[in-house]
C-alpha positions as CSV (number, residue, x, y, z in Angstrom):
1,M,77.7,138.7,40.5
2,K,78.8,135.4,39.0
3,R,82.3,135.8,40.5
4,I,80.7,136.1,44.0
5,I,78.6,133.0,43.5
6,V,81.6,131.0,42.5
7,T,83.7,132.1,45.6
8,I,80.9,131.1,47.9
9,L,80.5,127.8,46.1
10,M,84.3,127.1,46.5
11,S,84.1,127.9,50.2
12,V,81.3,125.4,50.7
13,V,83.3,122.7,48.8
14,L,86.3,123.5,51.0
15,V,84.3,123.1,54.2
16,I,82.6,119.9,53.1
17,G,86.1,118.5,52.1
18,I,87.6,119.3,55.5
19,T,84.4,117.9,57.3
20,A,84.6,114.8,55.1
21,Q,88.1,114.1,56.2
22,K,87.5,114.8,59.9
23,K,84.5,112.6,59.9
24,Y,86.7,109.6,60.6
25,V,87.6,111.1,63.9
26,K,84.0,111.7,64.9
27,Q,83.2,108.1,63.7
28,A,85.9,106.7,65.8
29,E,84.7,108.5,68.9
30,I,81.2,107.0,68.4
31,H,82.9,103.5,68.1
32,I,84.8,104.1,71.3
33,D,81.5,105.1,73.0
34,N,80.0,101.9,71.7
35,N,83.1,99.8,72.9
36,E,83.9,99.0,69.2
37,L,87.6,99.6,69.6
38,K,88.9,97.8,66.6
39,E,86.6,99.8,64.3
40,A,87.7,103.0,66.2
41,K,91.3,102.4,65.5
42,T,90.7,101.6,61.8
43,K,89.0,105.1,61.5
44,L,91.8,106.8,63.4
45,D,94.5,105.1,61.3
46,M,92.7,106.6,58.3
47,A,92.5,110.0,60.0
48,F,96.3,110.0,60.7
49,Q,96.9,109.2,57.0
50,D,95.1,112.2,55.8
51,E,96.8,115.6,55.4
52,K,93.8,117.5,56.7
53,S,93.2,115.5,60.0
54,K,96.6,114.1,60.8
55,D,97.7,117.3,62.6
56,W,94.2,118.1,64.1
57,A,94.1,118.3,67.9
58,K,91.0,116.3,68.1
59,T,92.5,113.5,66.3
60,F,95.2,113.1,69.0
61,F,92.6,113.5,71.7
62,V,90.3,110.8,70.4
63,Y,93.4,108.5,69.9
64,G,94.3,109.0,73.6
65,K,90.6,108.1,74.5
66,L,91.0,104.9,72.4
67,A,94.3,103.9,74.1
68,Q,92.8,104.5,77.5
69,A,89.7,102.5,76.7
70,A,91.9,99.6,75.4
71,G,93.9,99.7,78.6
72,V,91.0,99.3,80.8
73,S,89.0,96.9,78.8
74,D,88.1,93.5,80.1
75,N,88.6,92.2,76.6
76,E,92.1,90.8,76.2
77,E,92.0,91.3,72.4
78,F,91.5,95.1,73.1
79,N,94.3,95.1,75.7
80,T,96.8,94.3,72.9
81,L,95.4,96.7,70.4
82,I,97.8,99.4,71.4
83,D,101.2,98.9,73.0
84,N,101.6,100.6,76.4
85,P,98.1,102.0,76.1
86,F,98.1,104.3,79.2
87,K,101.4,105.9,78.1
88,I,100.1,106.4,74.6
89,A,97.0,107.9,75.9
90,F,98.8,110.4,78.0
91,K,101.3,111.2,75.1
92,N,98.3,111.9,72.7
93,Y,96.4,114.0,75.3
94,Q,99.6,116.2,75.7
95,K,99.9,116.5,71.9
96,A,96.2,117.6,71.6
97,I,96.8,120.4,74.0
98,E,100.1,121.4,72.3
99,L,98.2,121.7,69.0
100,D,95.2,123.4,70.5
101,E,95.1,124.9,74.1
102,N,91.3,124.8,74.0
103,M,91.6,120.9,74.2
104,E,92.8,121.3,77.8
105,N,89.3,121.1,79.4
106,A,88.5,117.9,77.5
107,V,91.9,116.4,78.4
108,N,91.3,117.3,82.1
109,M,88.2,115.3,82.0
110,Q,90.1,112.2,81.1
111,L,93.2,112.5,83.3
112,P,91.6,111.4,86.6
113,L,90.2,108.3,84.9
114,L,93.6,107.6,83.4
115,S,95.3,108.2,86.8
116,N,93.0,105.6,88.4
117,A,93.6,103.2,85.6
118,V,97.3,103.4,86.0
119,I,97.1,103.0,89.8
120,N,95.0,100.0,89.4
121,K,97.6,98.5,87.0
122,G,100.2,99.1,89.8
123,I,97.9,97.3,92.3
124,G,97.5,94.5,89.8
125,G,101.3,94.2,89.7
126,F,101.5,93.8,93.3
127,Q,98.8,91.1,93.4
128,T,100.7,89.1,90.8
129,K,104.0,89.8,92.4
130,D,105.2,91.5,89.2
131,Y,106.9,94.3,90.9
132,S,108.7,95.8,87.9
133,V,105.2,96.3,86.4
134,A,103.9,97.9,89.6
135,L,107.0,100.1,89.8
136,D,106.6,101.3,86.2
137,A,102.8,102.0,86.8
138,F,103.3,104.0,89.9
139,E,106.1,106.0,88.5
140,F,104.0,106.8,85.5
141,A,101.0,107.6,87.9
142,M,103.4,110.3,89.5
143,K,104.1,111.8,86.1
144,V,100.3,112.0,85.2
145,G,99.8,113.4,88.8
146,E,101.9,116.4,87.9
147,N,99.2,117.9,86.0
148,E,97.7,121.0,87.4
149,I,94.2,119.4,87.6
150,F,95.5,117.3,90.5
151,G,96.4,120.5,92.5
152,G,100.1,120.4,92.0
153,A,100.8,118.6,95.3
154,A,102.7,115.3,95.4
155,D,100.6,112.4,96.0
156,T,102.6,110.7,98.8
157,S,100.6,107.4,98.7
158,I,101.7,106.9,95.1
159,I,105.3,107.8,95.9
160,Y,105.2,105.4,98.8
161,N,103.7,102.6,96.7
162,A,106.4,103.1,94.1
163,G,109.0,102.8,96.8
164,L,107.3,99.6,98.1
165,A,107.2,98.1,94.5
166,A,110.9,98.8,94.1
167,Y,111.6,97.4,97.6
168,N,109.8,94.2,96.9
169,G,111.6,93.9,93.5
170,E,114.9,94.5,95.3
171,I,115.5,97.7,93.2
172,F,117.0,99.2,96.3
173,D,118.3,102.5,94.8
174,K,114.8,103.5,93.6
175,A,113.2,102.4,96.8
176,I,115.6,104.5,98.8
177,E,114.8,107.5,96.4
178,Y,111.0,107.3,96.9
179,F,111.1,106.4,100.7
180,T,113.4,109.3,101.3
181,T,111.0,111.6,99.5
182,C,108.2,110.3,101.6
183,S,110.1,110.8,104.8
184,K,110.8,114.4,103.8
185,L,107.1,114.9,103.2
186,G,106.3,113.5,106.6
187,Y,104.6,110.3,105.2
188,G,104.9,106.7,106.3
189,G,105.6,106.9,110.0
190,A,108.2,104.8,111.7
191,D,107.8,101.8,109.4
192,L,109.0,103.9,106.5
193,Y,112.4,104.2,108.3
194,L,112.6,100.4,108.9
195,L,112.1,99.7,105.1
196,L,114.7,102.3,104.4
197,K,117.0,100.4,106.7
198,N,116.2,97.3,105.0
199,C,117.1,98.8,101.7
200,Y,120.5,99.9,102.9
201,L,121.2,96.4,104.3
202,G,120.1,95.1,101.0
203,K,122.8,97.2,99.5
204,E,125.3,96.0,102.2
205,D,125.4,99.7,103.3
206,S,125.5,99.2,107.2
207,T,126.6,102.7,107.8
208,N,123.4,104.2,106.3
209,A,121.4,101.4,107.9
210,A,122.5,102.4,111.3
211,K,122.0,106.1,110.5
212,T,118.4,105.5,109.5
213,L,117.7,103.6,112.6
214,Q,119.1,106.4,114.7
215,E,116.9,108.9,112.8
216,A,113.9,106.7,113.3
217,F,114.7,106.5,117.0
218,E,115.0,110.5,117.1
219,A,111.7,110.8,115.2
220,F,109.7,108.2,117.0
221,P,111.5,107.8,120.4
222,G,108.5,105.9,121.9
223,N,108.0,103.5,119.1
224,E,108.7,100.0,120.3
225,N,109.2,98.4,116.9
226,V,112.0,100.9,116.1
227,L,113.6,100.1,119.5
228,V,113.5,96.4,118.8
229,H,115.0,96.9,115.4
230,L,117.8,99.1,116.9
231,V,118.6,96.5,119.6
232,N,118.6,93.6,117.0
233,Y,120.8,95.6,114.7
234,Y,123.5,96.3,117.2
235,L,123.0,92.8,118.7
236,F,123.8,91.1,115.4
237,S,126.4,93.6,114.3
238,G,128.5,92.8,117.4
239,N,128.2,96.3,118.9
240,N,127.3,95.2,122.3
241,E,127.6,98.4,124.2
242,E,125.3,100.2,121.8
243,A,122.8,97.3,122.0
244,L,122.9,97.3,125.8
245,E,122.2,101.1,125.9
246,Y,119.1,100.7,123.8
247,I,118.0,97.5,125.7
248,A,118.1,99.6,128.9
249,I,115.9,102.3,127.2
250,A,113.6,99.5,126.0
251,K,113.3,98.0,129.5
252,E,112.3,101.3,131.0
253,K,109.5,101.8,128.4
254,D,108.3,98.2,128.7
255,P,109.7,96.4,131.8
256,E,107.3,93.3,131.3
257,N,108.8,92.5,127.9
258,A,110.7,89.3,128.1
259,T,112.5,89.7,124.8
260,Y,114.5,92.6,126.1
261,Y,115.8,90.6,129.0
262,H,116.5,87.7,126.7
263,A,118.5,89.9,124.4
264,E,120.4,91.3,127.3
265,G,121.2,87.8,128.5
266,V,122.5,87.0,124.9
267,L,124.8,90.0,124.9
268,Y,126.3,89.1,128.4
269,D,126.5,85.4,127.3
270,K,128.5,86.4,124.3
271,A,130.9,88.6,126.5
272,N,131.4,85.5,128.8
273,E,129.7,87.4,131.8
274,A,127.8,84.4,132.9
275,E,126.3,85.8,136.1
276,K,124.8,88.9,134.3
277,A,123.6,86.7,131.5
278,M,121.8,84.2,133.9
279,K,120.2,87.1,135.8
280,A,118.8,88.5,132.5
281,Y,117.7,85.1,131.3
282,L,116.0,84.2,134.6
283,K,114.0,87.5,134.4
284,A,113.1,86.7,130.9
285,V,111.8,83.3,131.7
286,E,110.0,84.6,134.8
287,L,108.1,87.0,132.4
288,D,107.6,84.5,129.7
289,P,108.0,80.8,130.6
290,A,107.0,79.7,127.1
291,Y,109.9,81.4,125.4
292,F,111.9,78.5,123.9
293,N,115.2,80.3,123.4
294,T,115.4,81.5,126.9
295,Q,114.7,78.0,128.3
296,Y,117.4,76.7,126.0
297,N,120.0,79.3,126.8
298,I,119.6,78.8,130.5
299,G,120.0,75.1,130.2
300,A,123.0,75.5,127.8
301,L,124.7,78.1,130.2
302,L,124.4,75.6,133.2
303,F,125.4,72.6,131.0
304,N,128.5,74.3,129.7
305,K,129.4,75.5,133.1
306,G,129.1,71.8,134.2
307,V,131.4,70.6,131.3
308,T,134.1,73.2,132.3
309,M,133.8,72.1,136.0
310,V,134.3,68.4,135.0
311,E,137.4,69.3,132.9
312,K,138.8,71.1,135.9
313,A,137.8,68.3,138.2
314,N,139.6,65.7,136.0
315,A,142.8,67.7,136.4
316,I,142.8,67.4,140.3
317,M,145.1,64.8,141.6
318,D,143.8,64.8,145.3
319,N,140.9,62.3,145.4
320,E,138.9,64.0,148.0
321,E,139.1,67.3,146.2
322,Y,138.3,65.6,143.0
323,E,135.1,64.1,144.4
324,K,134.1,67.5,145.7
325,A,134.6,69.1,142.3
326,K,132.8,66.3,140.5
327,T,129.8,66.5,142.8
328,A,129.6,70.3,142.2
329,A,129.8,69.7,138.4
330,E,127.0,67.1,138.6
331,A,124.9,69.7,140.4
332,Q,125.3,71.9,137.5
333,F,124.0,69.2,135.2
334,T,121.1,68.6,137.4
335,N,120.2,72.3,137.4
336,A,120.4,72.4,133.7
337,L,118.0,69.4,133.1
338,P,114.7,71.0,133.9
339,Y,115.4,74.0,131.5
340,M,116.4,71.6,128.7
341,E,113.3,69.5,129.2
342,N,111.2,72.7,129.2
343,A,112.9,73.7,125.9
344,H,112.3,70.2,124.4
345,E,108.6,70.4,125.4
346,L,108.3,73.9,123.7
347,N,110.1,72.7,120.6
348,P,110.1,69.0,120.3
349,A,111.9,69.0,116.9
350,D,115.0,71.0,118.0
351,I,118.1,68.7,117.4
352,A,120.4,70.6,119.7
353,T,118.1,70.3,122.6
354,M,117.6,66.5,122.1
355,E,121.4,66.1,121.8
356,T,121.9,67.9,125.1
357,L,119.2,65.8,126.8
358,K,120.9,62.7,125.6
359,I,124.1,63.6,127.3
360,L,122.3,64.7,130.5
361,Y,120.2,61.6,130.7
362,Y,123.2,59.4,130.3
363,R,125.3,61.3,132.8
364,M,122.6,61.2,135.4
365,Q,121.9,57.5,134.6
366,M,118.2,58.2,133.7
367,M,118.4,55.3,131.1
368,E,114.6,55.1,130.2
369,K,114.5,58.7,129.3
370,H,117.8,58.3,127.5
371,E,116.5,55.5,125.3
372,V,113.4,57.7,124.4
373,I,115.3,60.7,123.5
374,V,117.8,58.6,121.5
375,K,114.9,57.2,119.5
376,K,113.4,60.6,118.9
377,L,116.8,62.0,117.9
378,S,117.3,59.2,115.4
379,E,113.8,59.6,113.9
380,S,114.2,63.3,113.5
381,K,117.6,62.9,111.7
382,E,116.0,60.3,109.4
383,A,113.2,62.7,108.6
384,E,115.5,65.6,107.5
């Protein structure tokens, strides 16, 4: 009978001993609930030093809660209590489940809150333009989101934001990776392809940039923004034939858009096809008289033609023929003047326009206007 009593007493002592050691974990949890995070950490540090509680699943779970609370706290002192608090929280939650599968339900209650906290950190990185912080946060949010509680489906908005953070931070390889994933998942629309194109251009990969624009056009044939980017890409890359093909498509879709006719004029201008260029420019200015570039380009085209005609006239030995050629050249300058004046009115600070007007006014002996433009030109150069 005595032996039985002794065994019972030893069992009681053992339970009390274990409970005594685990009380630090329970006390820490109470401190967390009361926002007493420094006290909670002290208790958990003690729990991790004890043999009986250092490998207890609940110890890791509560430490995860502490790290998460420190990460979301408005108290800067708490923010620095644990390095990388959200990652530490997730790591401890995983360890808790590894030690005891029964902890899974408790962990699953915390993960949505952790995910929101990490996403908010990513948004904060965007707001402060710290894109490396934003990228790290969204990448970690993707990892947290792999948990079964989130349904196992990829959160495309988080993947997209990770790509956007990488893009803004000029980490183009990662941006391409995440944007490509989004496109495969059908997320992001036409703008996603344009961002991808910019990523490839950032890597000086013109081949894939052009390929991406082609894919965008095939996926969104009616998207005007994609069409504009295609036209501009081929316009600036010097591939005139491709550019003209897409301009023709663009004009069919939006025949009242002056920019398409202006772009067409630029291409023909570069190809020294003056008549076709002028026809396109005149249509552009008809649709949008306030478009500075078109007004200037028409004036420049006429002015340059006048200069060429003067050079040819100067080579004529016959006086009568010379006068005819000179008169024809002067007519070109006269035609150029109103367009250059319109351009100057639309953009009074443009130096090239004022330089051309100075020459035109002098040639046409409009000396009052010549003096005014010379003064404006001088003031503009001094201000630079």
